[in-house]
N, C-alpha and C positions, 0 to 999 in steps of 0.2 A: 415198524417198529417191533424189533426182535427184543421178546418176552423172555426173562430169565425163568427158570423150573426151579420151584420150591420145595423144598422139603424138611419137615419136620417130626423128628424123631420121638420115639416115646421118654425122652430124656427133655424134651424141648428144645433141644437144638435145633437151630437154624440153618440150612444151606441155600446158599442161590448158585444153582449150576456147579453142583459138587464142593463147592469152600463155604466154609464153617461162617458165619460170622460171630465174632470174639464181644463179650462186654456187653451182653443185650439185655437191658435189665425189664422189659415187657414188648408184647406183641399184640398185635391184632389182626387176625386174617379173616378179610370178607368174602363172602363170595354166595352167590343164590344157585340151590339148586335147583330152578328153574332155569338157569342162566348159563348160556353155551359159551357163553364172552367169558374174559380175563377175571382173577379175583387181584383182591387192592390186600398187599397187603402192609402194615405200619407197624415201625421197628423202633423202638427207644433203646440208646445206646449209650454208652461210657465212650467221652473222646476226649482227648489233647486238641485244641486249639494252635495251628499254625496259622494261618492268616484265611480271615475272609474279605473275600474280593470287593464287596462292599463298605468294609472299614477300611479308614487310613492305616498305614503300616504302625506300627509300635516303634519306637526310637528307643 
């Protein structure tokens, strides 16, 4: 599994592999200082819905 590299700047803009995430309303970054393992990033963002595969298509 190849992990993304996250950068959060002083304005709290979030970049994954150099691409800025747009319309972020909240985020949580969890990482233990004692751990060498990966961190966990949870992002809440505004989106428009095109299609959700688990839901039937609207007519």
